C-alpha positions as YAML, in Angstrom:
chain: A
units: angstrom
residues:
- id: 1
  name: MET
  ca: [87.48, -40.09, 57.54]
- id: 2
  name: ALA
  ca: [87.14, -36.35, 58.57]
- id: 3
  name: GLY
  ca: [89.57, -35.09, 61.24]
- id: 4
  name: ALA
  ca: [87.10, -34.01, 63.69]
- id: 5
  name: LEU
  ca: [83.12, -33.56, 63.52]
- id: 6
  name: SER
  ca: [82.23, -30.14, 61.54]
- id: 7
  name: LYS
  ca: [79.93, -27.94, 64.16]
- id: 8
  name: SER
  ca: [78.27, -26.53, 61.35]
- id: 9
  name: LEU
  ca: [74.45, -26.76, 61.70]
- id: 10
  name: VAL
  ca: [70.99, -25.29, 59.94]
- id: 11
  name: SER
  ca: [69.28, -23.36, 62.04]
- id: 12
  name: GLY
  ca: [66.21, -24.05, 63.57]
- id: 13
  name: ILE
  ca: [64.31, -21.74, 62.05]
- id: 14
  name: VAL
  ca: [65.57, -23.50, 58.52]
- id: 15
  name: ILE
  ca: [64.89, -26.97, 59.93]
- id: 16
  name: ALA
  ca: [61.67, -26.60, 60.64]
- id: 17
  name: ALA
  ca: [60.65, -24.73, 57.20]
- id: 18
  name: ALA
  ca: [62.37, -27.75, 55.17]
- id: 19
  name: VAL
  ca: [61.40, -30.58, 57.07]
- id: 20
  name: ALA
  ca: [57.57, -30.97, 57.15]
- id: 21
  name: ALA
  ca: [58.65, -30.98, 52.68]
- id: 22
  name: MET
  ca: [61.63, -32.99, 53.24]
- id: 23
  name: VAL
  ca: [60.63, -36.57, 55.65]
- id: 24
  name: ALA
  ca: [56.81, -37.15, 53.89]
- id: 25
  name: PRO
  ca: [57.61, -40.61, 52.57]
- id: 26
  name: THR
  ca: [56.57, -41.57, 49.08]
- id: 27
  name: PRO
  ca: [54.67, -44.81, 49.31]
- id: 28
  name: ALA
  ca: [56.47, -48.15, 49.13]
- id: 29
  name: ASP
  ca: [54.74, -49.29, 46.08]
- id: 30
  name: HIS
  ca: [55.67, -46.25, 44.00]
- id: 31
  name: GLN
  ca: [59.41, -45.78, 45.61]
- id: 32
  name: PRO
  ca: [62.34, -45.97, 43.75]
- id: 33
  name: SER
  ca: [65.94, -46.32, 45.42]
- id: 34
  name: LEU
  ca: [68.44, -43.30, 46.04]
- id: 35
  name: ALA
  ca: [70.58, -44.92, 42.74]
- id: 36
  name: GLU
  ca: [66.95, -44.53, 40.64]
- id: 37
  name: ALA
  ca: [66.40, -41.45, 41.42]
- id: 38
  name: ALA
  ca: [69.74, -39.88, 41.46]
- id: 39
  name: GLY
  ca: [70.36, -41.89, 38.57]
- id: 40
  name: ARG
  ca: [67.70, -39.61, 36.58]
- id: 41
  name: LEU
  ca: [69.39, -36.79, 37.47]
- id: 42
  name: GLY
  ca: [73.05, -37.84, 36.51]
- id: 43
  name: LEU
  ca: [74.03, -37.67, 39.97]
- id: 44
  name: LEU
  ca: [76.08, -39.87, 42.02]
- id: 45
  name: VAL
  ca: [74.83, -41.40, 44.87]
- id: 46
  name: GLY
  ca: [77.32, -42.97, 47.01]
- id: 47
  name: ALA
  ca: [78.63, -44.95, 50.29]
- id: 48
  name: ALA
  ca: [81.87, -45.40, 51.91]
- id: 49
  name: VAL
  ca: [82.27, -49.04, 52.25]
- id: 50
  name: ASP
  ca: [84.10, -51.85, 54.10]
- id: 51
  name: PRO
  ca: [84.31, -54.98, 52.51]
- id: 52
  name: ALA
  ca: [84.94, -56.82, 55.61]
- id: 53
  name: HIS
  ca: [80.95, -56.46, 55.39]
- id: 54
  name: PHE
  ca: [80.67, -57.69, 51.77]
- id: 55
  name: SER
  ca: [79.83, -61.18, 53.23]
- id: 56
  name: GLU
  ca: [76.62, -59.89, 55.25]
- id: 57
  name: PRO
  ca: [73.80, -60.08, 52.73]
- id: 58
  name: ASP
  ca: [71.62, -57.13, 54.51]
- id: 59
  name: TYR
  ca: [75.00, -55.01, 53.84]
- id: 60
  name: ALA
  ca: [75.70, -55.99, 50.54]
- id: 61
  name: GLU
  ca: [71.81, -56.13, 49.30]
- id: 62
  name: THR
  ca: [71.72, -52.75, 50.55]
- id: 63
  name: LEU
  ca: [74.70, -51.26, 49.00]
- id: 64
  name: ALA
  ca: [73.57, -52.41, 46.01]
- id: 65
  name: ARG
  ca: [69.92, -51.87, 45.78]
- id: 66
  name: GLU
  ca: [70.69, -48.08, 46.93]
- id: 67
  name: PHE
  ca: [73.92, -46.64, 45.69]
- id: 68
  name: ASN
  ca: [75.61, -46.33, 41.93]
- id: 69
  name: MET
  ca: [79.02, -45.21, 43.50]
- id: 70
  name: VAL
  ca: [81.33, -46.70, 46.30]
- id: 71
  name: GLU
  ca: [84.71, -45.26, 48.51]
- id: 72
  name: PRO
  ca: [86.71, -47.67, 50.42]
- id: 73
  name: GLU
  ca: [86.19, -45.97, 53.82]
- id: 74
  name: ASN
  ca: [89.69, -47.64, 55.45]
- id: 75
  name: VAL
  ca: [91.00, -50.02, 53.28]
- id: 76
  name: MET
  ca: [92.94, -47.38, 51.12]
- id: 77
  name: LYS
  ca: [94.33, -45.57, 53.42]
- id: 78
  name: TRP
  ca: [98.26, -45.61, 53.83]
- id: 79
  name: ARG
  ca: [98.56, -47.67, 56.99]
- id: 80
  name: HIS
  ca: [96.15, -50.54, 55.60]
- id: 81
  name: ILE
  ca: [97.81, -50.42, 51.64]
- id: 82
  name: GLU
  ca: [101.37, -49.95, 52.52]
- id: 83
  name: PRO
  ca: [101.71, -51.04, 55.70]
- id: 84
  name: ALA
  ca: [105.99, -51.57, 55.17]
- id: 85
  name: ARG
  ca: [107.80, -49.60, 53.00]
- id: 86
  name: GLY
  ca: [107.24, -51.17, 49.40]
- id: 87
  name: HIS
  ca: [104.96, -54.03, 50.74]
- id: 88
  name: PHE
  ca: [101.61, -53.28, 49.15]
- id: 89
  name: ASP
  ca: [98.61, -54.63, 50.15]
- id: 90
  name: PHE
  ca: [95.58, -54.69, 47.52]
- id: 91
  name: GLY
  ca: [93.57, -57.36, 48.86]
- id: 92
  name: ALA
  ca: [90.66, -55.77, 50.55]
- id: 93
  name: TRP
  ca: [90.56, -52.53, 48.16]
- id: 94
  name: ASP
  ca: [90.47, -54.76, 45.58]
- id: 95
  name: GLN
  ca: [87.25, -56.54, 46.98]
- id: 96
  name: VAL
  ca: [85.76, -52.70, 47.12]
- id: 97
  name: VAL
  ca: [86.63, -52.82, 42.38]
- id: 98
  name: SER
  ca: [85.07, -56.26, 42.19]
- id: 99
  name: PHE
  ca: [82.22, -55.58, 44.19]
- id: 100
  name: ALA
  ca: [81.41, -52.49, 42.23]
- id: 101
  name: ALA
  ca: [81.93, -53.93, 39.00]
- id: 102
  name: ALA
  ca: [79.40, -56.98, 39.68]
- id: 103
  name: HIS
  ca: [76.71, -53.85, 40.69]
- id: 104
  name: GLN
  ca: [77.84, -51.31, 37.82]
- id: 105
  name: MET
  ca: [78.52, -49.01, 40.55]
- id: 106
  name: LYS
  ca: [81.71, -46.39, 40.11]
- id: 107
  name: VAL
  ca: [85.18, -45.90, 42.83]
- id: 108
  name: ARG
  ca: [86.00, -43.20, 44.30]
- id: 109
  name: GLY
  ca: [89.54, -43.79, 45.50]
- id: 110
  name: HIS
  ca: [90.36, -42.46, 49.48]
- id: 111
  name: ASN
  ca: [93.20, -40.76, 49.66]
- id: 112
  name: LEU
  ca: [96.65, -40.76, 48.27]
- id: 113
  name: LEU
  ca: [98.22, -38.28, 50.40]
- id: 114
  name: TRP
  ca: [96.72, -37.09, 53.76]
- id: 115
  name: PRO
  ca: [98.64, -35.07, 56.35]
- id: 116
  name: ALA
  ca: [97.56, -37.64, 59.78]
- id: 117
  name: ARG
  ca: [97.29, -41.12, 60.58]
- id: 118
  name: ASN
  ca: [100.54, -41.92, 58.49]
- id: 119
  name: PRO
  ca: [102.06, -45.34, 59.39]
- id: 120
  name: ALA
  ca: [104.66, -45.33, 62.06]
- id: 121
  name: TRP
  ca: [107.53, -46.58, 59.65]
- id: 122
  name: VAL
  ca: [106.57, -43.19, 57.54]
- id: 123
  name: THR
  ca: [106.44, -40.73, 60.80]
- id: 124
  name: ASP
  ca: [109.35, -42.49, 62.80]
- id: 125
  name: GLY
  ca: [111.35, -43.66, 59.59]
- id: 126
  name: HIS
  ca: [113.73, -39.91, 60.21]
- id: 127
  name: PHE
  ca: [113.91, -40.18, 56.35]
- id: 128
  name: THR
  ca: [114.91, -36.75, 54.69]
- id: 129
  name: PRO
  ca: [112.91, -34.61, 52.54]
- id: 130
  name: ALA
  ca: [114.53, -36.16, 49.24]
- id: 131
  name: GLU
  ca: [113.64, -39.40, 50.35]
- id: 132
  name: LEU
  ca: [110.10, -38.38, 52.01]
- id: 133
  name: ARG
  ca: [110.03, -37.05, 47.96]
- id: 134
  name: GLU
  ca: [110.62, -40.74, 46.79]
- id: 135
  name: ILE
  ca: [108.51, -42.62, 48.92]
- id: 136
  name: LEU
  ca: [105.64, -40.10, 48.24]
- id: 137
  name: HIS
  ca: [106.26, -40.58, 44.64]
- id: 138
  name: GLU
  ca: [106.45, -44.01, 45.18]
- id: 139
  name: HIS
  ca: [102.93, -44.71, 46.68]
- id: 140
  name: ILE
  ca: [101.17, -42.60, 44.03]
- id: 141
  name: ALA
  ca: [102.43, -44.07, 41.19]
- id: 142
  name: THR
  ca: [102.24, -47.14, 42.18]
- id: 143
  name: VAL
  ca: [98.66, -47.52, 44.08]
- id: 144
  name: ALA
  ca: [97.18, -44.86, 41.58]
- id: 145
  name: GLY
  ca: [98.84, -46.66, 38.84]
- id: 146
  name: HIS
  ca: [97.36, -49.97, 39.73]
- id: 147
  name: TYR
  ca: [93.92, -48.89, 39.22]
- id: 148
  name: GLY
  ca: [94.24, -47.11, 36.44]
- id: 149
  name: GLY
  ca: [90.53, -47.70, 34.45]
- id: 150
  name: LYS
  ca: [89.07, -49.25, 37.48]
- id: 151
  name: VAL
  ca: [88.90, -45.71, 39.27]
- id: 152
  name: PHE
  ca: [87.24, -42.89, 38.26]
- id: 153
  name: ALA
  ca: [88.21, -40.53, 40.56]
- id: 154
  name: TRP
  ca: [90.88, -40.30, 43.40]
- id: 155
  name: ASP
  ca: [90.72, -37.87, 46.74]
- id: 156
  name: VAL
  ca: [94.59, -37.16, 46.22]
- id: 157
  name: VAL
  ca: [94.88, -34.90, 49.02]
- id: 158
  name: ASN
  ca: [92.90, -34.72, 52.22]
- id: 159
  name: GLU
  ca: [92.56, -32.24, 54.71]
- id: 160
  name: ALA
  ca: [95.41, -29.96, 53.94]
- id: 161
  name: PHE
  ca: [93.98, -27.09, 55.91]
- id: 162
  name: ASP
  ca: [93.52, -25.88, 59.08]
- id: 163
  name: SER
  ca: [90.41, -24.44, 60.74]
- id: 164
  name: ARG
  ca: [92.02, -21.04, 59.71]
- id: 165
  name: GLY
  ca: [92.91, -21.88, 56.27]
- id: 166
  name: ARG
  ca: [96.89, -22.33, 57.09]
- id: 167
  name: LEU
  ca: [98.30, -25.67, 55.73]
- id: 168
  name: ARG
  ca: [98.95, -28.32, 58.78]
- id: 169
  name: HIS
  ca: [102.13, -29.08, 59.69]
- id: 170
  name: SER
  ca: [103.10, -32.60, 58.74]
- id: 171
  name: VAL
  ca: [105.68, -35.21, 57.54]
- id: 172
  name: TRP
  ca: [104.67, -34.24, 53.81]
- id: 173
  name: TYR
  ca: [104.73, -30.64, 54.40]
- id: 174
  name: ASP
  ca: [107.26, -29.43, 56.52]
- id: 175
  name: GLU
  ca: [108.43, -31.76, 59.10]
- id: 176
  name: PRO
  ca: [110.58, -32.29, 57.35]
- id: 177
  name: GLY
  ca: [108.45, -32.13, 54.02]
- id: 178
  name: ILE
  ca: [109.40, -33.44, 50.46]
- id: 179
  name: GLY
  ca: [111.46, -30.87, 50.08]
- id: 180
  name: LEU
  ca: [109.05, -28.15, 49.28]
- id: 181
  name: ALA
  ca: [108.25, -26.22, 52.78]
- id: 182
  name: GLY
  ca: [107.71, -22.78, 53.09]
- id: 183
  name: ARG
  ca: [106.02, -22.52, 49.56]
- id: 184
  name: GLY
  ca: [102.36, -22.64, 50.38]
- id: 185
  name: THR
  ca: [100.62, -25.82, 48.23]
- id: 186
  name: ALA
  ca: [103.65, -27.06, 46.12]
- id: 187
  name: TYR
  ca: [103.65, -29.84, 48.22]
- id: 188
  name: VAL
  ca: [99.82, -30.48, 47.16]
- id: 189
  name: GLU
  ca: [100.51, -29.57, 43.76]
- id: 190
  name: GLN
  ca: [103.26, -31.86, 43.14]
- id: 191
  name: ALA
  ca: [101.15, -34.63, 44.82]
- id: 192
  name: PHE
  ca: [98.53, -33.88, 42.03]
- id: 193
  name: ARG
  ca: [101.06, -33.85, 39.02]
- id: 194
  name: TRP
  ca: [102.31, -37.47, 40.28]
- id: 195
  name: ALA
  ca: [98.34, -38.42, 40.47]
- id: 196
  name: ARG
  ca: [97.58, -37.20, 36.69]
- id: 197
  name: GLU
  ca: [101.07, -39.37, 35.46]
- id: 198
  name: ALA
  ca: [99.66, -42.17, 37.54]
- id: 199
  name: ASP
  ca: [96.27, -42.09, 36.14]
- id: 200
  name: PRO
  ca: [95.94, -39.81, 33.20]
- id: 201
  name: LYS
  ca: [92.04, -40.36, 32.52]
- id: 202
  name: ALA
  ca: [90.60, -39.84, 36.33]
- id: 203
  name: LEU
  ca: [88.97, -37.11, 37.87]
- id: 204
  name: LEU
  ca: [91.29, -35.90, 40.49]
- id: 205
  name: PHE
  ca: [89.97, -34.31, 43.57]
- id: 206
  name: TYR
  ca: [91.22, -32.37, 47.00]
- id: 207
  name: ASN
  ca: [88.66, -33.61, 49.79]
- id: 208
  name: ASP
  ca: [88.75, -31.76, 53.30]
- id: 209
  name: TYR
  ca: [85.81, -31.33, 56.22]
- id: 210
  name: ALA
  ca: [84.63, -28.25, 57.85]
- id: 211
  name: ALA
  ca: [84.57, -26.21, 54.61]
- id: 212
  name: GLU
  ca: [81.06, -26.61, 52.94]
- id: 213
  name: GLY
  ca: [80.04, -22.76, 53.48]
- id: 214
  name: LEU
  ca: [82.23, -19.80, 53.15]
- id: 215
  name: ASN
  ca: [84.72, -19.70, 55.71]
- id: 216
  name: ALA
  ca: [88.31, -19.50, 56.40]
- id: 217
  name: LYS
  ca: [88.83, -23.00, 55.20]
- id: 218
  name: SER
  ca: [86.87, -22.76, 52.35]
- id: 219
  name: ASP
  ca: [88.46, -19.85, 51.25]
- id: 220
  name: ALA
  ca: [92.19, -21.23, 51.24]
- id: 221
  name: ILE
  ca: [90.84, -24.18, 49.80]
- id: 222
  name: TYR
  ca: [88.66, -21.64, 46.52]
- id: 223
  name: THR
  ca: [92.50, -19.82, 46.18]
- id: 224
  name: MET
  ca: [94.27, -22.84, 46.15]
- id: 225
  name: VAL
  ca: [91.90, -23.91, 43.52]
- id: 226
  name: ARG
  ca: [92.31, -20.85, 41.09]
- id: 227
  name: ASP
  ca: [95.75, -20.64, 41.42]
- id: 228
  name: PHE
  ca: [96.24, -24.10, 40.38]
- id: 229
  name: LYS
  ca: [93.78, -23.61, 37.12]
- id: 230
  name: ARG
  ca: [95.36, -20.62, 36.48]
- id: 231
  name: CYS
  ca: [98.57, -22.40, 36.01]
- id: 232
  name: GLY
  ca: [97.61, -25.87, 34.75]
- id: 233
  name: VAL
  ca: [97.91, -28.08, 37.90]
- id: 234
  name: PRO
  ca: [95.60, -30.94, 36.67]
- id: 235
  name: ILE
  ca: [92.64, -30.61, 39.37]
- id: 236
  name: ASP
  ca: [89.28, -31.44, 38.53]
- id: 237
  name: GLY
  ca: [87.33, -31.49, 41.66]
- id: 238
  name: VAL
  ca: [86.74, -30.68, 45.82]
- id: 239
  name: GLY
  ca: [85.08, -33.00, 48.05]
- id: 240
  name: LEU
  ca: [83.26, -31.38, 50.57]
- id: 241
  name: GLN
  ca: [83.48, -33.95, 53.21]
- id: 242
  name: MET
  ca: [79.82, -32.70, 55.59]
- id: 243
  name: HIS
  ca: [80.05, -34.30, 58.58]
- id: 244
  name: VAL
  ca: [77.29, -32.61, 60.89]
- id: 245
  name: ALA
  ca: [76.21, -32.85, 64.66]
- id: 246
  name: VAL
  ca: [72.62, -31.92, 65.29]
- id: 247
  name: GLY
  ca: [72.48, -30.15, 68.87]
- id: 248
  name: SER
  ca: [76.12, -28.49, 68.29]
- id: 249
  name: PRO
  ca: [76.15, -25.55, 70.65]
- id: 250
  name: GLU
  ca: [77.51, -23.34, 67.36]
- id: 251
  name: GLY
  ca: [74.56, -22.26, 65.69]
- id: 252
  name: ILE
  ca: [75.90, -20.77, 62.22]
- id: 253
  name: SER
  ca: [73.74, -22.62, 59.37]
- id: 254
  name: VAL
  ca: [76.14, -24.08, 56.95]
- id: 255
  name: LEU
  ca: [73.57, -23.93, 54.77]
- id: 256
  name: THR
  ca: [72.88, -20.59, 54.19]
- id: 257
  name: SER
  ca: [76.39, -20.34, 52.02]
- id: 258
  name: LEU
  ca: [76.41, -24.06, 50.78]
- id: 259
  name: ASP
  ca: [74.91, -23.10, 47.49]
- id: 260
  name: ALA
  ca: [77.33, -19.75, 47.27]
- id: 261
  name: ASN
  ca: [80.89, -22.36, 47.71]
- id: 262
  name: ILE
  ca: [79.94, -24.93, 45.51]
- id: 263
  name: THR
  ca: [79.53, -22.09, 42.52]
- id: 264
  name: ARG
  ca: [82.17, -20.05, 43.28]
- id: 265
  name: LEU
  ca: [84.13, -23.75, 42.85]
- id: 266
  name: ALA
  ca: [82.07, -24.52, 39.97]
- id: 267
  name: ARG
  ca: [82.88, -21.29, 38.12]
- id: 268
  name: LEU
  ca: [86.46, -22.48, 38.49]
- id: 269
  name: GLY
  ca: [85.97, -25.11, 36.49]
- id: 270
  name: VAL
  ca: [85.99, -27.51, 38.46]
- id: 271
  name: GLN
  ca: [83.55, -30.62, 40.07]
- id: 272
  name: VAL
  ca: [81.94, -30.52, 43.93]
- id: 273
  name: GLN
  ca: [81.03, -33.87, 45.74]
- id: 274
  name: ILE
  ca: [79.89, -34.21, 49.11]
- id: 275
  name: THR
  ca: [81.75, -37.11, 49.81]
- id: 276
  name: GLU
  ca: [81.23, -38.40, 53.59]
- id: 277
  name: MET
  ca: [77.81, -37.18, 54.59]
- id: 278
  name: ASP
  ca: [76.70, -38.18, 58.12]
- id: 279
  name: VAL
  ca: [74.64, -36.18, 60.41]
- id: 280
  name: SER
  ca: [75.23, -37.30, 63.79]
- id: 281
  name: LEU
  ca: [72.58, -37.29, 67.08]
- id: 282
  name: PRO
  ca: [73.47, -36.98, 70.80]
- id: 283
  name: LEU
  ca: [73.23, -40.17, 72.50]
- id: 284
  name: PRO
  ca: [72.23, -40.16, 75.99]
- id: 285
  name: GLU
  ca: [74.34, -42.58, 78.43]
- id: 286
  name: GLY
  ca: [72.83, -46.13, 77.89]
- id: 287
  name: GLN
  ca: [71.19, -45.43, 74.67]
- id: 288
  name: THR
  ca: [71.40, -48.41, 72.51]
- id: 289
  name: SER
  ca: [68.62, -47.80, 70.49]
- id: 290
  name: GLU
  ca: [67.40, -45.49, 67.69]
- id: 291
  name: PRO
  ca: [65.60, -42.03, 68.96]
- id: 292
  name: PRO
  ca: [61.49, -42.24, 67.98]
- id: 293
  name: ALA
  ca: [61.17, -41.00, 64.64]
- id: 294
  name: ASP
  ca: [58.74, -38.11, 65.50]
- id: 295
  name: SER
  ca: [61.98, -36.58, 68.09]
- id: 296
  name: PRO
  ca: [62.86, -33.15, 67.25]
- id: 297
  name: GLU
  ca: [66.50, -34.30, 66.68]
- id: 298
  name: VAL
  ca: [65.64, -37.28, 64.36]
- id: 299
  name: ARG
  ca: [63.59, -34.36, 62.29]
- id: 300
  name: GLN
  ca: [66.30, -32.21, 62.55]
- id: 301
  name: GLN
  ca: [68.51, -34.95, 61.00]
- id: 302
  name: ALA
  ca: [66.05, -35.27, 58.39]
- id: 303
  name: GLY
  ca: [65.91, -31.26, 57.39]
- id: 304
  name: LEU
  ca: [69.79, -31.41, 57.35]
- id: 305
  name: TYR
  ca: [70.12, -34.51, 55.04]
- id: 306
  name: GLY
  ca: [67.38, -32.93, 52.74]
- id: 307
  name: ARG
  ca: [67.89, -29.61, 52.59]
- id: 308
  name: VAL
  ca: [71.82, -30.89, 51.52]
- id: 309
  name: ALA
  ca: [70.76, -33.58, 49.11]
- id: 310
  name: ALA
  ca: [68.29, -30.99, 47.38]
- id: 311
  name: ILE
  ca: [71.32, -28.05, 47.09]
- id: 312
  name: CYS
  ca: [73.24, -30.72, 45.44]
- id: 313
  name: ALA
  ca: [70.76, -31.79, 43.09]
- id: 314
  name: GLY
  ca: [69.99, -28.38, 42.40]
- id: 315
  name: ASN
  ca: [73.08, -26.69, 41.81]
- id: 316
  name: PRO
  ca: [75.03, -28.23, 38.46]
- id: 317
  name: GLY
  ca: [78.11, -28.02, 39.73]
- id: 318
  name: CYS
  ca: [77.63, -30.53, 42.24]
- id: 319
  name: THR
  ca: [77.93, -34.48, 40.54]
- id: 320
  name: ALA
  ca: [77.58, -36.48, 43.59]
- id: 321
  name: PHE
  ca: [76.52, -37.19, 47.32]
- id: 322
  name: GLN
  ca: [77.87, -39.33, 49.31]
- id: 323
  name: THR
  ca: [77.21, -40.75, 53.11]
- id: 324
  name: TRP
  ca: [80.13, -41.62, 55.21]
- id: 325
  name: GLY
  ca: [79.01, -45.54, 55.78]
- id: 326
  name: VAL
  ca: [75.98, -47.58, 54.88]
- id: 327
  name: THR
  ca: [74.21, -48.30, 58.51]
- id: 328
  name: ASP
  ca: [74.38, -47.06, 61.80]
- id: 329
  name: ARG
  ca: [75.72, -50.15, 62.77]
- id: 330
  name: TYR
  ca: [79.28, -49.92, 61.23]
- id: 331
  name: SER
  ca: [79.17, -45.85, 61.49]
- id: 332
  name: TRP
  ca: [82.77, -44.45, 62.43]
- id: 333
  name: ILE
  ca: [81.03, -41.72, 65.19]
- id: 334
  name: PRO
  ca: [80.62, -43.76, 68.27]
- id: 335
  name: VAL
  ca: [83.85, -44.97, 68.59]
- id: 336
  name: PHE
  ca: [85.26, -41.69, 67.80]
- id: 337
  name: THR
  ca: [83.14, -39.62, 69.82]
- id: 338
  name: HIS
  ca: [83.33, -42.11, 72.67]
- id: 339
  name: GLY
  ca: [79.90, -43.37, 72.83]
- id: 340
  name: LYS
  ca: [78.59, -39.85, 73.03]
- id: 341
  name: ARG
  ca: [77.33, -39.25, 69.37]
- id: 342
  name: GLY
  ca: [76.00, -41.49, 67.02]
- id: 343
  name: SER
  ca: [72.93, -42.60, 64.57]
- id: 344
  name: GLY
  ca: [74.33, -40.32, 61.45]
- id: 345
  name: LEU
  ca: [73.74, -42.36, 58.57]
- id: 346
  name: LEU
  ca: [70.29, -42.93, 56.42]
- id: 347
  name: PHE
  ca: [70.24, -46.89, 57.44]
- id: 348
  name: ASP
  ca: [69.67, -47.60, 61.06]
- id: 349
  name: ASN
  ca: [71.00, -50.94, 62.97]
- id: 350
  name: ASP
  ca: [68.97, -53.06, 61.24]
- id: 351
  name: TYR
  ca: [69.50, -51.61, 57.64]
- id: 352
  name: ARG
  ca: [65.80, -50.21, 57.87]
- id: 353
  name: PRO
  ca: [65.28, -46.58, 56.07]
- id: 354
  name: LYS
  ca: [65.43, -43.89, 58.63]
- id: 355
  name: PRO
  ca: [63.39, -40.42, 58.24]
- id: 356
  name: CYS
  ca: [66.71, -38.58, 56.58]
- id: 357
  name: TYR
  ca: [66.71, -41.51, 53.72]
- id: 358
  name: GLN
  ca: [63.08, -40.67, 53.40]
- id: 359
  name: ALA
  ca: [64.11, -36.99, 53.32]
- id: 360
  name: VAL
  ca: [67.12, -37.49, 51.00]
- id: 361
  name: LEU
  ca: [64.67, -39.46, 48.77]
- id: 362
  name: LYS
  ca: [62.51, -36.95, 47.86]
- id: 363
  name: ALA
  ca: [65.06, -34.21, 47.61]
- id: 364
  name: LEU
  ca: [66.45, -36.09, 44.54]
- id: 365
  name: MET
  ca: [62.71, -37.16, 43.34]
- id: 366
  name: ASP
  ca: [61.65, -33.25, 43.72]
- id: 367
  name: ALA
  ca: [64.49, -32.28, 41.47]
- id: 368
  name: TRP
  ca: [63.10, -34.66, 38.45]
- id: 369
  name: ARG
  ca: [59.97, -34.11, 38.88]
...
C-alpha cells in the first residue's frame, strides 16, 4: 500500500483523446480475460490479494479468471508475519502461495523492508544499531528463505524516499539505523544483498509511489539504481505503484513522462512493473453506489487506466501491470481517505467489470493486434 495517494493526473485533453478508443468494449462472446490478453504479450497482469476472501466464490473466481499474478496486500508485511521477535506466522501468506500454485499464477513478495508501519516491538525496543542489523538480517533471511523458489520477485525495500528524493528517516536508516546512518542508500544496498543470499533465483525490486513520472523522487531512484548496477548490487527491477486520484487539484500529468521514466530505468538493465495501480474517484458524502458509467469521472478513470496499460504493454521495459486489489468491495482507499474517495479498481462491489476494466483489456488487445 502506498504511504499516500499520488496526486499525478492525466490532463483533461489527454483523457478526452484517449477515452473514446479505450472504453469501447469488445463483444462478450469474443472477449478474452485480462490474463489471456496479457499472456499473448508475455506480460504479467496481477492483483494484490487478501487470503481472508479466498472462501468467497466471486472473489476467488474473478481472481483466478482475470489475473496471472498475485501479491499479498498486507499479510506479508512485518506486523503480520513477525508480530514478535523470532515468531514468524506464515499461515496467511502460505494461503496466497497455495492459491497461486493451484491456478498457475506467479507470486510477488511484498515486502521485506519498509520504513513505515513496523511492529511496536521493533520501533519501541530501544535496540542498538548492531541489534537492529541482526534483527533485519534474520527477518530477510527467514522470510525470503522460507519462500525461495515459490516467489518469483520480491519488493525488497518499499518507499525509502520522500517526495524531494531524500531518504526517509526511519528505524532502519537513522533512528537509530543498522549502523549505516549518514551513508546514503547503503542500508538499502545491504537489504538487497541479504535478499539475494536468501533467495538467489528471485528478482529483486525497489518499490515506491509518486515516482511514475520524471520528478525529484524518480530521479533519486534512478540514481540509486544506476549506482547499484555499477557497484554490482543485486537489483533487478523497480516497482512504480501508480496510485492516482481523479479530480486532484494538481494537474501535472504523470503520463507525459511515464514512458520516458520506464525507458531510462530499463536502459540501466532493470525491469519496471506497475505494482499497485488504482484510480480513485471523489465520493460525495453518503454515496454508496458506483457513479454512472457515463459520468465524467468514470470516463477519466477509464482513460487513465487505459493509457497506463497501453504504455506498459507498448514498452519492452515494463513486464507487469498490477492493481492494488481485486474489487471495490475491499479496497483500502475509502478507509485511508475517511470515505472521501473510492471506486478505484477494475471490478465494482458486485464483481462486475467497469469501464476501466474494458479500457485496460482493449489496451492489451490492441498491443497484440
